[in-house]
SEVO-983581 format. One record per residue (C-alpha): x, y, z. Coordinates in Angstrom, 2 decimals, always signed. Example, Ala and Ser with C-alpha at 12.3 -4.5 7.8 and 13.67 -1.06 7.14 Angstrom:
<nodes>
[[+12.30; -4.50; +7.80]]
[[+13.67; -1.06; +7.14]]
</nodes>
This chain:
<nodes>
[[+6.86; +33.97; +27.95]]
[[+4.37; +31.62; +29.61]]
[[+1.14; +33.26; +30.78]]
[[-1.42; +31.20; +32.65]]
[[-4.82; +32.78; +33.19]]
[[-6.66; +32.18; +36.46]]
[[-10.31; +33.26; +36.31]]
[[-12.28; +34.37; +39.32]]
[[-15.96; +34.37; +40.00]]
[[-18.19; +36.59; +42.10]]
[[-19.45; +35.24; +45.40]]
[[-23.17; +35.24; +46.08]]
[[-23.04; +38.49; +48.07]]
[[-21.22; +40.40; +45.32]]
[[-23.61; +38.98; +42.71]]
[[-26.67; +40.07; +44.74]]
[[-25.24; +43.54; +45.47]]
[[-24.32; +44.07; +41.81]]
[[-27.73; +42.91; +40.59]]
[[-29.62; +45.02; +43.15]]
[[-27.65; +48.21; +42.43]]
[[-28.21; +47.89; +38.68]]
[[-31.91; +47.11; +39.15]]
[[-32.29; +50.07; +41.51]]
[[-30.58; +52.40; +39.01]]
[[-32.81; +51.21; +36.16]]
[[-35.92; +51.51; +38.37]]
[[-35.04; +55.10; +39.24]]
[[-34.61; +55.92; +35.56]]
[[-37.93; +54.31; +34.64]]
[[-39.70; +56.16; +37.47]]
[[-38.28; +59.45; +36.22]]
[[-40.18; +59.14; +32.92]]
[[-43.13; +61.58; +32.85]]
[[-46.46; +59.87; +33.42]]
[[-45.09; +56.81; +35.26]]
[[-45.62; +58.31; +38.72]]
[[-47.49; +61.38; +39.80]]
[[-44.57; +63.71; +40.61]]
[[-43.37; +67.15; +39.62]]
[[-40.33; +67.75; +37.43]]
[[-38.05; +68.36; +40.43]]
[[-38.85; +64.91; +41.88]]
[[-38.39; +63.25; +38.48]]
[[-35.06; +65.06; +38.04]]
[[-33.96; +63.69; +41.42]]
[[-34.91; +60.16; +40.43]]
[[-33.13; +60.55; +37.08]]
[[-30.00; +61.94; +38.76]]
[[-29.95; +59.09; +41.27]]
[[-30.32; +56.49; +38.53]]
[[-27.59; +58.05; +36.41]]
[[-25.26; +58.34; +39.40]]
[[-25.74; +54.68; +40.32]]
[[-25.16; +53.57; +36.72]]
[[-21.98; +55.68; +36.52]]
[[-20.76; +54.22; +39.80]]
[[-21.48; +50.69; +38.56]]
[[-19.64; +51.44; +35.29]]
[[-16.54; +52.66; +37.14]]
[[-16.48; +49.64; +39.46]]
[[-17.03; +47.35; +36.48]]
[[-14.06; +48.85; +34.62]]
[[-11.74; +48.30; +37.59]]
[[-13.03; +44.95; +38.88]]
[[-10.68; +41.97; +38.62]]
[[-11.81; +39.54; +35.92]]
[[-8.89; +37.19; +36.47]]
[[-5.20; +36.94; +37.17]]
[[-2.15; +36.03; +35.13]]
[[+1.21; +34.66; +36.18]]
[[+3.81; +35.95; +33.74]]
[[+7.27; +34.82; +34.80]]
[[+7.63; +36.23; +38.30]]
[[+5.13; +39.04; +37.67]]
[[+1.48; +38.84; +38.65]]
[[-1.05; +40.66; +36.53]]
[[-4.58; +41.58; +37.58]]
[[-6.79; +41.52; +34.49]]
[[-9.44; +44.25; +34.51]]
[[-11.68; +45.62; +31.75]]
[[-9.80; +48.94; +32.10]]
[[-6.44; +47.22; +31.57]]
[[-3.87; +45.11; +33.36]]
[[-2.46; +45.99; +36.77]]
[[+1.08; +44.58; +37.05]]
[[+2.67; +43.54; +40.31]]
[[+6.36; +43.21; +39.38]]
[[+8.07; +40.04; +40.58]]
[[+11.03; +42.06; +41.78]]
[[+8.73; +43.67; +44.38]]
[[+7.18; +40.39; +45.57]]
[[+8.44; +38.81; +48.79]]
[[+5.97; +35.89; +49.07]]
[[+2.78; +34.57; +47.51]]
[[+0.75; +32.39; +49.85]]
[[-2.64; +31.36; +51.17]]
[[-3.17; +33.51; +54.28]]
[[-3.96; +31.95; +57.63]]
[[-7.62; +32.22; +58.61]]
[[-6.86; +34.45; +61.62]]
[[-4.95; +36.88; +59.39]]
[[-8.05; +37.80; +57.41]]
[[-10.79; +37.79; +60.02]]
[[-12.98; +40.88; +60.06]]
[[-11.42; +42.94; +57.29]]
[[-12.35; +46.62; +57.43]]
[[-12.88; +48.53; +54.21]]
[[-10.94; +51.81; +54.40]]
[[-11.55; +53.16; +50.91]]
[[-12.99; +51.00; +48.22]]
[[-15.75; +48.81; +46.97]]
[[-17.54; +46.35; +49.22]]
[[-19.41; +44.13; +46.78]]
[[-20.25; +45.89; +43.51]]
[[-18.52; +43.59; +40.96]]
[[-16.25; +42.38; +43.77]]
[[-14.20; +43.75; +46.62]]
[[-11.53; +46.21; +45.58]]
[[-9.61; +49.05; +47.15]]
[[-7.92; +49.56; +50.49]]
[[-8.73; +47.24; +53.38]]
[[-7.33; +46.65; +56.87]]
[[-7.01; +43.67; +59.19]]
[[-5.50; +43.75; +62.66]]
[[-2.86; +41.12; +61.83]]
[[-1.82; +42.23; +58.32]]
[[-2.51; +45.97; +58.54]]
[[-3.35; +47.91; +55.40]]
[[-3.80; +45.98; +52.15]]
[[-4.94; +46.48; +48.58]]
[[-7.65; +44.09; +47.45]]
[[-8.33; +42.95; +43.90]]
[[-10.89; +40.29; +44.87]]
[[-14.12; +39.01; +43.43]]
[[-15.20; +37.07; +46.49]]
[[-14.56; +36.78; +50.20]]
[[-12.95; +33.34; +50.12]]
[[-10.04; +31.62; +48.41]]
[[-7.71; +34.49; +49.17]]
[[-4.11; +34.64; +48.03]]
[[-1.83; +37.08; +49.83]]
[[+0.96; +38.76; +47.88]]
[[+3.44; +40.20; +50.36]]
[[+5.65; +42.87; +48.84]]
[[+9.11; +44.00; +49.89]]
[[+8.55; +47.75; +50.02]]
[[+4.78; +48.22; +49.69]]
[[+1.63; +47.12; +51.44]]
[[+0.38; +43.58; +50.67]]
[[-2.07; +42.76; +47.90]]
[[-4.97; +40.30; +48.27]]
[[-6.43; +38.46; +45.26]]
[[-9.01; +35.67; +44.94]]
[[-8.44; +33.35; +41.94]]
[[-10.84; +30.42; +41.59]]
[[-7.94; +27.94; +41.80]]
[[-5.84; +29.68; +44.43]]
[[-3.59; +26.82; +45.49]]
[[-2.76; +26.07; +41.84]]
[[-1.95; +29.77; +41.41]]
[[+0.56; +29.66; +44.28]]
[[+2.14; +26.42; +42.99]]
[[+2.54; +27.85; +39.50]]
[[+4.03; +31.06; +40.83]]
[[+6.80; +29.11; +42.54]]
[[+7.28; +26.59; +39.68]]
</nodes>
């Protein structure tokens, strides 16, 4: 079966957020080392806990961030370090580039807003609830499903992705 891989790259905002969160976590851990700052053990424990929490959060978002997409027959697969997420072709109604007005001002309901990408549940007034597996806030491809809420992805070569899907 033919499988074409479509990579995706982080936008500048996601890159900056990811870098800053990791640097903040590492800074908190360094500051928690005795002798670095003049603080009691309770304060150092707080810094250490904050650093560990941020690193754990970053690890979870890294494991579930989209690193690319595959078209496999009529199925679409979201490649993630934690494994593939399959969107079965039998459930797909259309795959298209959304109109600009359909994706204006997306609201994050429950998910990640920039750490290794934009994933989770989002909402727009024209499309309603959606699931995002995106790495940037441009080049969107909308996967409308027959029985479920739509899925938004962001391959680097989005128009090629749509053409291949329908080939």
